[in-house]
Each structure stands twice: as structure tokens, then as C-alpha cells.
C-alpha positions in Angstrom: -50.2 36.2 22.4 -48.2 38.8 20.5 -46.6 37.4 17.3 -46.5 38.6 13.7 -46.7 35.1 12.3 -50.2 34.0 11.5 -49.1 30.4 11.6 -47.6 30.7 15.1 -50.6 32.5 16.4 -53.0 29.9 15.0 -50.8 27.0 16.4 -50.5 28.6 19.9 -54.2 29.5 19.9 -55.2 25.8 19.4 -52.5 24.6 21.8 -53.4 26.9 24.7 -57.2 26.5 24.1 -56.7 22.8 24.3 -55.1 23.3 27.8 -58.2 25.2 28.9 -57.0 28.8 28.6 -58.8 31.8 27.1 -56.5 33.2 24.4 -56.4 36.6 22.7 -54.2 37.1 19.6 -52.5 40.3 18.3 -49.9 40.7 15.6 -47.9 43.8 16.8 -46.7 45.6 19.9 -49.0 48.6 19.2 -52.0 46.3 19.2 -50.9 44.6 22.4 -50.6 48.0 24.3 -54.0 49.1 22.8 -55.5 45.8 24.0 -54.3 46.3 27.5 -55.3 50.0 27.7 -58.8 49.3 26.4 -59.6 45.8 27.8 -57.4 45.6 30.9 -54.5 43.3 31.9 -54.4 39.7 30.8 -53.2 37.0 33.2 -50.1 36.3 31.0 -48.4 37.6 27.9 -46.5 35.5 25.4 -44.4 38.0 23.4 -42.2 37.6 20.3 -39.2 39.9 19.9 -39.3 40.2 16.1 -42.3 42.4 15.6 -43.2 45.0 12.9 -43.2 48.6 14.1 -42.7 48.6 17.8 -40.0 46.1 18.7 -40.6 43.3 21.2 -38.2 44.9 23.6 -40.0 48.2 23.5 -43.3 46.4 23.8 -41.9 44.7 26.9 -40.8 48.1 28.4 -44.2 49.7 27.7 -46.1 46.8 29.3 -43.8 47.1 32.4 -44.7 50.8 32.7 -48.4 49.8 32.8 -48.0 47.0 35.3 -44.6 45.9 36.6 -45.9 42.6 38.0 -47.6 41.4 34.7 -46.0 38.0 33.8 -44.4 38.4 30.3 -42.8 35.4 28.7 -40.5 36.0 25.7 -41.1 33.3 22.9 -38.6 34.0 20.2 -36.4 32.4 17.5 -33.6 34.8 18.6 -32.0 33.0 21.5 -28.5 34.3 21.8 -27.3 34.6 25.4 -27.1 38.4 25.4 -30.7 38.6 24.1 -31.9 36.3 26.9 -30.0 38.3 29.5 -31.4 41.6 28.2 -34.9 40.2 28.2 -34.7 39.0 31.8 -33.1 42.2 33.0 -35.9 44.1 31.2 -38.4 42.2 33.3 -39.4 39.1 31.3 -40.6 36.3 33.6 -39.1 33.7 31.4 -37.6 33.0 27.9 -38.5 30.2 25.6 -36.6 29.6 22.3 -38.4 28.6 19.1 -38.8 25.9 18.2 -39.9 24.9 21.7 -41.1 21.7 23.5 -44.8 21.9 24.3 -44.2 20.4 27.7 -41.8 23.3 28.5 -44.3 25.9 27.5 -47.1 24.1 29.4 -45.0 24.1 32.6 -44.1 27.7 32.4 -47.6 28.9 31.6 -49.0 26.7 34.4 -46.5 28.2 36.9 -47.2 31.8 36.0 -50.9 31.4 35.3 -52.4 28.7 37.4 -55.6 27.3 35.8 -56.5 24.2 37.8 -54.5 22.2 40.4 -50.9 22.7 39.5 -50.1 19.1 39.2 -52.8 18.6 36.5 -51.1 21.0 34.0 -47.4 20.6 34.8 -47.0 17.2 33.3 -46.9 15.2 36.5 -47.7 11.5 36.9 -49.6 11.2 33.6 -50.4 7.8 32.2 -48.1 6.7 29.4 -44.3 6.7 29.5 -44.2 8.0 33.0 -46.3 5.0 34.1 -44.1 2.5 32.3 -40.8 3.9 33.6 -41.6 2.1 36.8 -41.9 -1.4 35.2 -38.3 -2.6 35.7 -37.0 -4.1 39.0 -34.5 -1.3 39.5 -37.2 1.4 39.1 -39.4 -0.5 41.5 -36.7 -0.2 44.1 -36.4 3.6 43.4 -40.2 3.9 43.7 -40.0 2.2 47.1 -37.3 4.7 48.2 -39.5 7.6 47.1 -42.5 6.2 49.0 -40.3 5.8 52.1 -39.2 9.5 52.1 -42.6 10.8 51.0 -43.6 12.3 54.4 -40.2 13.9 54.9 -38.5 17.0 53.5 -35.1 15.5 53.0 -33.0 16.8 50.1 -32.7 14.3 47.3 -29.9 13.9 44.7 -30.9 12.1 41.5 -28.0 10.9 39.3 -28.0 9.2 35.9 -27.3 9.7 32.3 -29.1 12.3 30.2 -32.5 11.1 29.1 -33.1 8.4 31.8 -36.0 10.1 33.4 -34.5 12.2 36.2 -37.3 14.8 36.0 -40.0 12.1 36.1 -38.5 10.8 39.3 -38.2 14.3 40.7 -41.9 15.0 40.0 -42.9 11.7 41.6 -41.0 12.7 44.7 -43.1 15.9 44.8 -46.4 14.2 43.9 -46.1 11.6 46.6 -45.2 14.2 49.3 -47.4 16.3 51.5 -46.5 19.2 49.1 -48.3 17.7 46.1 -50.9 20.4 46.1 -48.3 23.2 45.8 -45.8 24.3 43.1 -43.2 22.2 41.5 -40.6 24.6 40.0 -37.9 23.4 37.7 -34.7 25.3 37.0 -32.1 24.0 34.5 -28.8 25.1 35.8 -27.0 24.3 32.5 -29.4 26.4 30.4 -28.5 29.8 31.7 -25.2 31.8 32.2 -24.1 32.4 35.7 -25.4 36.0 36.1 -28.8 35.1 34.6 -29.1 31.9 36.7 -28.4 33.9 39.9 -31.2 36.4 39.2 -33.5 33.5 38.1 -33.0 31.7 41.4 -32.9 34.6 43.8 -34.7 37.4 42.0 -33.7 41.1 42.2 -34.9 44.4 43.4 -35.7 47.4 41.1 -32.4 49.2 40.3 -30.2 46.2 41.3 -28.4 46.7 37.9 -28.8 48.5 34.6 -32.1 47.4 33.1 -33.7 46.2 36.4 -36.7 48.4 36.0 -38.9 46.4 38.3 -38.7 43.9 41.1 -38.3 40.2 39.9 -39.4 37.3 42.1 -36.9 34.4 42.0 -37.6 30.8 41.6 -37.0 30.1 45.3 -39.8 32.4 46.2 -42.1 31.0 43.5 -41.5 27.5 45.0 -42.2 28.6 48.6 -44.4 25.9 50.2 -43.5 23.5 47.4 -40.6 21.8 45.7 -37.8 23.3 43.6 -36.0 20.9 41.2 -32.5 22.0 40.3 -31.6 20.1 37.2 -28.0 19.7 36.1 -26.7 21.0 39.5 -23.2 20.0 38.5 -23.1 22.9 36.0 -23.5 25.5 38.8 -20.6 27.9 39.3 -18.6 27.8 42.6 -20.0 31.3 43.6 -23.6 30.1 43.2 -22.8 26.8 44.9 -21.9 28.9 48.0 -25.2 30.8 47.8 -27.1 27.6 47.4 -25.4 26.1 50.5 -26.6 29.1 52.5 -30.2 28.5 51.3 -29.9 24.8 52.3 -28.6 25.7 55.7 -30.8 28.7 56.6 -33.8 28.4 54.2 -33.3 32.1 53.6 -31.6 34.5 51.1 -31.7 38.0 49.8 -32.7 39.2 46.3 -30.0 40.8 44.2 -29.7 44.4 45.2 -31.7 43.8 48.4 -30.9 43.6 52.1 -34.0 41.9 53.4 -33.7 38.2 54.3 -36.5 36.2 52.7 -37.4 32.9 54.4 -38.8 30.1 52.3 -40.3 26.7 53.1 -39.1 24.5 50.2 -38.0 21.0 49.5 -34.9 20.8 47.3 -34.5 18.0 44.7 -31.4 18.1 42.5 -30.3 16.1 39.5 -27.1 15.7 37.5 -25.6 13.5 34.8 -22.1 14.1 36.2 -20.3 12.1 38.9 -20.2 14.7 41.7 -17.8 12.6 43.8 -15.2 13.0 41.1 -16.0 16.7 40.8 -15.4 17.1 44.5 -12.0 15.4 44.2 -11.1 17.9 41.3 -12.3 20.8 43.5 -15.0 21.8 40.9 -17.9 21.1 43.2 -18.0 22.0 46.9 -17.6 19.1 49.3 -19.8 20.7 51.9 -22.5 21.3 49.4 -22.3 17.7 48.1 -22.9 16.3 51.6 -25.8 18.7 52.1 -27.4 17.6 48.8 -26.6 13.9 49.1 -29.0 13.1 52.0 -30.9 10.6 49.9 -29.2 9.5 46.7 -31.1 7.9 43.8 -29.1 6.5 40.8 -31.2 5.8 37.7 -29.8 3.1 35.5 -29.6 3.7 31.7 -32.2 2.2 29.4 -29.7 -0.3 28.0 -29.7 -1.9 31.4 -33.5 -2.0 31.6 -34.3 -3.3 28.1 -37.5 -5.0 29.4 -39.0 -1.5 29.5 -38.5 -0.8 25.7 -41.6 -2.5 24.3 -43.9 -0.8 26.7 -42.3 2.6 26.2 -42.7 2.2 22.5 -46.4 1.3 23.0 -46.8 4.4 25.2 -45.1 6.8 22.8 -47.1 5.4 19.9 -50.4 5.9 21.8 -49.5 9.5 22.7 -48.1 10.8 19.4 -50.7 9.0 17.2 -53.3 11.1 18.9 -51.2 14.3 19.0 -50.3 14.1 15.3 -53.6 12.7 14.1 -52.2 9.3 12.8 -54.6 6.9 14.5 -53.8 3.9 12.4 -50.0 4.3 12.4 -48.0 1.2 13.4 -44.3 0.5 13.4 -42.7 -2.5 11.6 -41.1 -5.6 12.9 -37.9 -4.4 11.3 -37.9 -1.3 13.3 -38.7 -3.2 16.5 -35.7 -5.5 15.9 -33.5 -2.4 15.3 -34.6 -0.9 18.5 -33.9 -4.2 20.4 -30.3 -4.1 19.1 -29.7 -0.4 19.8 -27.8 0.7 22.9 -29.8 4.0 23.3 -27.0 6.3 24.5 -29.7 9.0 24.7 -31.9 6.7 26.8 -35.7 7.2 27.0 -35.5 10.6 25.4 -33.8 9.2 22.4 -36.4 6.5 22.0 -39.2 9.0 22.4 -37.7 11.3 19.7 -37.3 8.4 17.3 -41.0 7.3 17.7 -42.2 10.9 17.4 -40.2 11.3 14.2 -41.6 8.2 12.6 -45.2 9.3 13.3 -44.7 13.0 12.2 -43.1 11.9 9.0 -45.3 8.8 8.6 -42.2 7.0 7.6 -39.5 4.8 9.4 -36.9 5.4 6.7 -34.8 8.1 8.5 -34.8 6.3 11.8 -33.9 3.0 10.2 -31.1 4.7 8.3 -29.8 6.3 11.5 -29.9 3.0 13.5 -28.2 1.2 10.6 -25.3 3.7 10.5 -24.9 3.5 14.3 -24.8 -0.3 14.2 -22.2 -0.3 11.4 -20.1 2.2 13.3 -20.3 0.1 16.5 -19.3 -3.0 14.6 -16.4 -1.2 13.0 -15.1 -0.1 16.4 -15.5 -3.6 17.8 -13.5 -5.0 14.8 -10.7 -2.5 15.4 -10.5 -3.5 19.1 -10.4 -7.2 18.2 -7.7 -6.4 15.6 -5.7 -4.7 18.3 -5.9 -7.7 20.6 -4.9 -10.0 17.7 -1.9 -7.8 17.0 -0.8 -7.9 20.6 -1.1 -11.7 20.7 0.8 -12.2 17.4 3.6 -9.8 18.4 4.3 -11.9 21.5 5.4 -8.9 23.6 7.0 -6.9 20.8 4.5 -4.1 21.4 5.2 -2.4 24.7 2.6 -2.4 27.5 2.6 1.4 27.3 1.7 1.3 23.6 -1.0 -1.3 24.2 -2.4 1.0 26.9 -2.3 4.0 24.6 -4.1 2.2 21.7 -6.7 0.7 24.0 -7.3 4.1 25.7 -7.8 5.7 22.3 -10.4 3.1 21.4 -12.4 3.7 24.6 -12.0 7.5 24.3 -13.3 7.4 20.7 -16.3 5.4 21.9 -17.1 7.8 24.7 -16.7 10.9 22.5 -18.8 9.4 19.7 -21.6 8.5 22.2 -21.6 12.0 23.6 -21.7 13.6 20.2 -24.6 11.4 19.1 -26.4 12.0 22.4 -26.2 15.8 21.8 -27.0 15.7 18.1 -23.4 16.6 17.4 -23.7 19.8 19.5 -20.0 19.9 20.4 -20.4 22.5 23.1 -22.9 20.3 24.9 -20.8 17.2 24.3 -17.8 18.9 25.9 -19.9 19.7 28.9 -21.1 16.1 29.0 -17.6 14.8 28.9 -16.1 17.4 31.3 -13.5 18.7 28.9 -13.0 22.1 27.3 -14.5 22.8 23.9 -11.0 23.2 22.4 -9.9 19.9 23.8 -13.0 18.1 22.4 -12.3 19.6 18.9 -8.8 18.2 19.0 -10.0 14.8 20.2 -12.5 14.7 17.4 -9.7 15.2 14.9 -7.4 12.7 16.6 -10.2 10.1 16.6 -11.2 10.9 13.0 -14.9 11.2 13.9 -17.4 12.7 11.5 -21.1 13.6 11.9 -22.0 11.1 9.2 -20.4 8.3 11.2 
């Protein structure tokens, strides 16, 4: 671990040791190179970019000169797209932005530096929330479908809103299959720009482009013999859709800058929050690719339609995070439980998990109760406005034209949809625009038209 922050080094040391790894800490690029020259290659390097003396980029380049196949993961607070692209082109195996999710780091480390059976360190089929996700009747049906296809290699398309547990379902498909002892590799197609996603999926040869100083193995090769999970497949560009179609048809591809066909034995599982049939009609998603992906389709219902799961999910998250954050006696109040029961959870299971985590970390329910109260007032206000519109139509006895009624009702629905997307993304307007399938500029105008504010 190469990081100038003593706090980060100490935190990561405890975290990685807890997962069973041997960890060595250095605070500069010079110390990292000296360590490698004197004590030999580690299995994996976690490297910060902001270092005193020799920069993180220069450290990366020096390490690449010593051993071009050494897995180096950039772990940095600097996460602008050009920085990520430059890091990957310089030979980084992956890039994690600070602050990071522990599960994300664990999966990447487990993939690049196997410790024990891959499934044991990749977050698969643990007890807790992933157990309780199967408690509703609709999820029991999904589980039955998974068991029916367990001995096949059919491509699976998982659809559902953000936060409903699509990755849990994807991992269950892998764990119940004959490939369960092999790699499960996740790629988030929405997290990377097109050129970086292409090199991430297919890899590249040395000299393929400026900065390609060493061969990079793509995720399809890493997943050979196992399962590759393409999350948010609806965000993939048309050019990459065409290349993915070829992989689905031939189970082969070429690295960027290479001519050799590489054959792989993989199962492909995809997920999206988008409605791909609508995208096909708008010519933003290839029809032939859609039919290739949609061999078995799984639709996960939102949490608001499976409210019987909420108490057990709360219990699960409490058990997990009380241990993780050393609050063994923490309990939530009846008031918070009532607020949860009345909430629609536009962010689904992930939203509930984050709220429980926040109450335990802060040892206080105040911020979550305040947030839920604001959302409830906002929802009631919108409902009152809609009722007022209906009363106005009734009282006018036809004086308001049907076109005007349609326009006003449409505006109400549009406002609800935009507000839900904004709250679901923490008011990240770029992500909300992607979620709604509109341009960033259009969303900004709609926010102004609907008079929405972050405080609402």
C-alpha cells in the first residue's frame, strides 16, 4: 500500500489484514520502488496518485519497467475522467475513487490477488441482506428461475430499478451454476467512458496507443471459464454494442492493437435499469443484441412492491453494521420504523441500507428522520396539488380544455419522476439525466420549470 496519509494506511492495513492478506505499508513512491528492488514483487500494489516527491504516475511507470504484469490498482481522491484514462493507459489494472465502498475494494483485490476460493471473498451469497432478499413471493419465483437455468450457460438479462439487488441476483446465478468455483467479474458499463470501457473489456497490446507501455488483459479474458456481469448494459455505446454482439456470437475477440483472435469460455449476465425494448424502438440499442441478451429475462420488482421484506432487511443491516462500526447495543426507535413503513424507497434496498448505516455511524436517527419527514411533506404537497387540479377541472365543468388538463397532469407526473430520480442519485443531475433518458441540458430546464430544489 503506497499512500502518504497515515490515517489511510492504518485504515487499509486493518481492513486488508481482516480479509486475510499480508500488508506492507510505504508512504512514498521512492520507498515503494526501494521495497520492490530489495524484497521482491508483491502480489498487488494499491497506489495513491498524490505522493510527495515521485508522483503516483511516475511510480506507476517505474513499477511497470520492473514488471509489466504486476497488478497495480490506483486508489485516489483525484477521479476526473482524463486521470482515470491516463492511469489505465499507463498500465493500472483498475482505478478506485476515494472515498470508496469496502465491497468494491474487496472484489477488485480478490479478483487480482486470489486468497481463498473466489466466492468467499467476492461478497457472494453471504448471510444477511442477501439472504433476506429472497423472502418475498416474487423473489421466490426469481430464485426458482435461477435454479432452473443453473446447469445451463444461457445469457441472462436482469432488469429493475437502481438499488433493487440486480448484482445479488447475478451473483446467485453464478453461485448456483457449474462455474461457481471460477471467477465472477463485474464491469459497470456506466462508470467508464467509451474508450476506457473498450480497453477494460477487451484489453490491449503494448503500443496499441500512446501510453500503452505494456499489454493489458481485458475483463473478458479475466472471466474466462467463469461469469462476466455487465452492469448497466443500456449505457453501452452503439460501437461497443456491435463488438459485444460478436463476442456473444463467436465467443472470441481481439485485444485493441492486436490481430490474434482470443477465444473465451464465459457466461454473460447483463443488468440494466432502463427499458431496453423502448431503447430498441428509439434505435439507441441494437435490436439484434437485445434478442441475444434476452434469452432468459428476470424482472426484479421495486422494494415498495415487496414491503414485507423491509423489517428483515432492517434487522440484517443492523446486525452487520453494529459489528462493523462497533455499536453492539444500538437499536432503532419505533418512530423510525414507522417512518420506514410509510416511505416509498425510490432508491430501493440500497437506500434503506445507506440510511441504516448512517444512523449507526452517527449513533443518531436525527438526520434520517429529518430526511424522511421532508420527503413525506413533499409527497403530500404534490398529492394536494393533483387533487386541486382535479377539483378545478370538476368545478370548471369543461371550461378547461382537454389539452390543458393533459398538460397540467403531465407536468405533475413529470415533476414526480424528476424528483424521484434526483433524490435517488443524491441530486447528482448528470446521473439523474442518464436515469431519465434525457440530456443534461433538458433536465436542468425541467428542474427550473418544475421549481424543484435540493432542499425539497
